C-alpha positions in Angstrom: -31.6 -41.1 -47.7 -30.1 -44.2 -46.1 -27.0 -44.0 -44.0 -24.3 -46.3 -45.4 -20.8 -47.4 -44.5 -18.8 -47.8 -47.7 -15.5 -49.7 -47.4 -14.9 -49.9 -51.1 -11.2 -49.7 -52.0 -10.2 -51.1 -48.6 -8.7 -54.5 -47.8 -9.2 -56.2 -44.4 -7.5 -59.1 -42.6 -9.7 -60.8 -40.0 -7.8 -63.2 -37.8 -9.7 -66.2 -36.5 -12.2 -65.4 -39.3 -13.2 -69.0 -40.1 -16.0 -69.3 -37.7 -18.2 -67.6 -35.1 -17.7 -63.9 -34.5 -14.8 -63.7 -36.8 -16.7 -65.2 -39.8 -19.5 -62.7 -39.3 -17.1 -59.8 -39.0 -15.5 -60.8 -42.3 -18.8 -61.2 -44.0 -20.1 -57.8 -42.8 -16.9 -56.0 -43.9 -17.3 -57.6 -47.3 -20.9 -56.5 -47.5 -19.7 -53.0 -46.8 -17.4 -53.3 -49.9 -14.0 -54.3 -48.4 -11.9 -57.1 -49.9 -11.4 -59.5 -47.0 -8.5 -61.9 -46.2 -10.1 -64.5 -43.9 -7.5 -66.1 -41.6 -7.9 -69.2 -39.5 -5.6 -71.8 -38.0 -7.3 -74.4 -40.2 -7.1 -73.8 -43.9 -10.4 -75.6 -44.6 -12.3 -73.4 -42.1 -10.8 -70.2 -43.6 -11.6 -71.4 -47.1 -15.2 -72.2 -46.3 -15.8 -68.8 -44.8 -14.2 -67.1 -47.8 -16.3 -69.2 -50.2 -19.5 -68.1 -48.4 -18.5 -64.4 -48.8 -17.8 -64.9 -52.5 -21.0 -66.8 -53.0 -22.9 -63.8 -51.5 -21.2 -61.4 -54.0 -18.3 -60.2 -51.9 -14.5 -60.5 -52.4 -12.5 -62.8 -50.1 -9.5 -65.1 -49.9 -8.5 -67.6 -47.3 -5.2 -67.2 -45.5 -4.2 -69.9 -43.1 -1.7 -69.2 -40.4 -1.2 -69.5 -36.6 -1.2 -66.0 -35.0 1.2 -67.3 -32.3 3.9 -68.0 -35.0 5.5 -64.6 -35.7 7.4 -65.8 -38.8 4.3 -67.3 -40.3 2.3 -64.2 -39.6 4.9 -61.9 -41.2 5.2 -64.3 -44.2 1.4 -64.3 -44.7 1.1 -60.5 -44.7 4.0 -60.2 -47.1 2.5 -62.7 -49.5 -0.7 -60.7 -50.0 -1.4 -57.1 -51.1 -1.4 -54.6 -48.2 -4.3 -54.5 -45.8 -5.4 -51.2 -44.3 -8.0 -52.8 -41.9 -6.8 -55.3 -39.3 -9.3 -57.1 -37.1 -7.5 -59.1 -34.3 -10.3 -61.5 -33.6 -8.4 -64.8 -33.0 -8.6 -65.6 -29.3 -9.5 -68.1 -26.6 -6.5 -70.2 -25.6 -4.9 -71.7 -28.7 -4.4 -75.3 -29.6 -3.8 -76.9 -26.3 -6.3 -75.2 -24.0 -9.9 -74.4 -24.3 -12.0 -72.0 -22.3 -14.6 -74.5 -21.3 -16.2 -74.8 -17.9 -13.7 -77.4 -16.7 -10.8 -74.9 -17.4 -12.3 -72.2 -15.2 -10.3 -72.8 -12.1 -8.9 -70.5 -9.3 -5.6 -68.9 -10.0 -4.0 -70.8 -7.1 -4.8 -74.0 -8.9 -2.9 -73.0 -12.0 0.8 -73.0 -12.9 2.7 -70.9 -15.5 2.4 -73.6 -18.1 -1.4 -73.2 -17.9 -1.2 -69.5 -18.7 0.9 -69.8 -21.9 -1.8 -70.5 -24.4 -4.0 -67.6 -23.2 -1.1 -65.1 -23.4 0.3 -66.3 -26.7 -3.0 -66.1 -28.6 -4.7 -63.1 -26.9 -1.7 -60.8 -26.4 1.2 -61.9 -28.6 -1.2 -62.9 -31.4 -2.6 -59.3 -31.4 0.9 -57.8 -31.3 2.3 -60.1 -34.0 -0.4 -59.4 -36.5 -0.4 -55.7 -35.8 3.4 -55.5 -36.2 3.1 -57.3 -39.5 0.3 -55.1 -40.9 1.4 -51.7 -39.5 4.3 -50.7 -41.8 2.1 -50.7 -44.9 -0.6 -48.7 -43.1 2.0 -46.1 -42.1 3.3 -46.0 -45.7 -0.3 -45.5 -47.0 -1.1 -42.9 -44.4 -4.4 -44.6 -43.3 -5.4 -47.6 -41.3 -7.6 -49.3 -38.8 -6.6 -51.7 -36.1 -9.5 -53.3 -34.1 -8.9 -55.9 -31.5 -11.6 -58.1 -30.0 -11.2 -58.4 -26.2 -13.4 -59.5 -23.4 -15.1 -58.1 -20.4 -13.0 -60.6 -18.5 -10.1 -58.3 -19.2 -12.0 -55.0 -18.9 -13.8 -55.6 -15.5 -12.3 -58.9 -14.3 -13.8 -62.4 -14.0 -12.9 -65.0 -11.4 -11.4 -68.2 -12.5 -10.3 -66.6 -15.8 -7.2 -64.8 -14.6 -4.8 -65.7 -17.3 -7.3 -65.0 -20.0 -8.3 -61.7 -18.4 -4.7 -60.7 -18.1 -4.0 -61.4 -21.7 -7.1 -59.5 -22.9 -6.3 -56.6 -20.6 -2.8 -56.6 -22.1 -4.2 -56.3 -25.6 -6.3 -53.3 -24.5 -3.3 -51.6 -23.0 -1.2 -52.3 -26.0 -3.9 -50.8 -28.2 -4.1 -47.6 -26.1 -0.4 -47.1 -26.3 -0.2 -47.8 -30.0 -3.0 -45.4 -30.7 -0.8 -42.6 -29.4 2.1 -43.6 -31.6 0.3 -44.0 -34.9 -2.5 -41.4 -34.8 -0.4 -38.9 -36.7 -0.4 -41.4 -39.6 -4.3 -41.4 -39.7 -4.3 -44.8 -38.2 -6.8 -45.5 -35.4 -6.5 -48.3 -32.9 -9.5 -49.5 -30.8 -10.9 -52.5 -29.0 -14.3 -54.1 -28.8 -15.0 -55.9 -25.5 -17.5 -58.8 -25.5 -19.7 -60.4 -23.0 -21.0 -64.0 -23.3 -21.5 -64.9 -27.0 -23.9 -67.2 -28.7 -21.9 -68.4 -31.7 -23.3 -71.9 -32.3 -26.7 -72.0 -30.8 -28.0 -74.5 -28.2 -31.1 -76.7 -27.9 -33.9 -74.9 -26.0 -33.3 -77.0 -22.8 -29.7 -76.0 -22.7 -30.5 -72.3 -23.4 -32.9 -72.5 -20.4 -30.0 -73.4 -18.1 -28.3 -70.1 -18.9 -31.1 -68.0 -17.4 -29.4 -67.5 -14.0 -26.2 -66.3 -15.8 -28.2 -63.9 -18.0 -29.7 -62.2 -15.0 -26.5 -60.2 -14.9 -27.3 -58.8 -18.4 -29.6 -55.8 -18.9 -30.5 -57.2 -22.3 -31.4 -60.8 -21.4 -29.7 -62.7 -24.1 -26.2 -63.7 -25.2 -24.5 -61.7 -27.8 -24.7 -62.5 -31.5 -21.9 -62.3 -33.9 -23.8 -59.6 -35.8 -23.8 -57.4 -32.7 -20.0 -57.4 -32.8 -19.7 -57.1 -36.6 -21.7 -53.9 -36.6 -19.4 -52.2 -34.2 -16.3 -53.4 -35.9 -17.5 -52.3 -39.3 -18.3 -48.8 -38.0 -14.8 -48.5 -36.3 -13.3 -49.6 -39.6 -15.1 -46.9 -41.5 -14.0 -43.4 -42.6 -16.8 -42.2 -40.3 -14.8 -43.3 -37.2 -11.7 -41.3 -38.1 -11.8 -39.3 -34.8 -12.1 -42.3 -32.5 -9.0 -44.0 -31.3 -7.5 -45.5 -28.1 -11.0 -46.6 -27.0 -12.6 -49.8 -25.8 -16.2 -50.2 -26.7 -18.2 -52.8 -24.6 -20.6 -54.8 -26.8 -22.1 -56.8 -23.9 -25.8 -56.4 -23.4 -25.3 -54.2 -20.4 -23.2 -56.8 -18.5 -21.0 -54.0 -17.3 -21.2 -50.2 -17.9 -18.5 -47.8 -18.9 -18.3 -44.1 -18.1 
């Protein structure tokens, strides 16, 4: 008999779900039976991801808002039926800053204005969406909050100090919140990622990554499906006794006791 995760009857919100890891998480939750609200900063991106889910036989709707705008976040949650699964996937550094190679600079070469985008998206974005979703979970007496963080925040990465600080903050927030809401049958966990392969590269560009991948036990970058599998399990009824934890999905880049 096959082992299955059944999320029928549940509704999920996936922030940053219009592309990459978020889109795969949304699609996998839908395949498990959940109705999914796909959020993205760009409406057309959210709509395209939702349409792919529907075309595959799932249930999904697009919800465009900026996770760093608290009023917009609250309005979006109030405008839709309650969700009992929240995946805080929106990350990176927001509109103004990317996390490209040229942005990886020593802390002493940065100023407070350089940190703002990282903190607003990766910490406040998580807190805003969680604050908006939580009251209805408490009322229902069941819920899952799963935040996607990074090994930059779990074990530290040079030249990514603001990003690491924000991701570590999201993990600390999750541990504290888990202690508050566990009595309501709400679990709060994090999934920590290593380097991801979300768009693919030409073979010659992939070859250039070989030195970096030597730090990984499994010598490849992570795939969105790797992350979606863990998130779907943590969202499931089978994971009801797991809370306050951070699970590395990182190919052995770092180990946890």
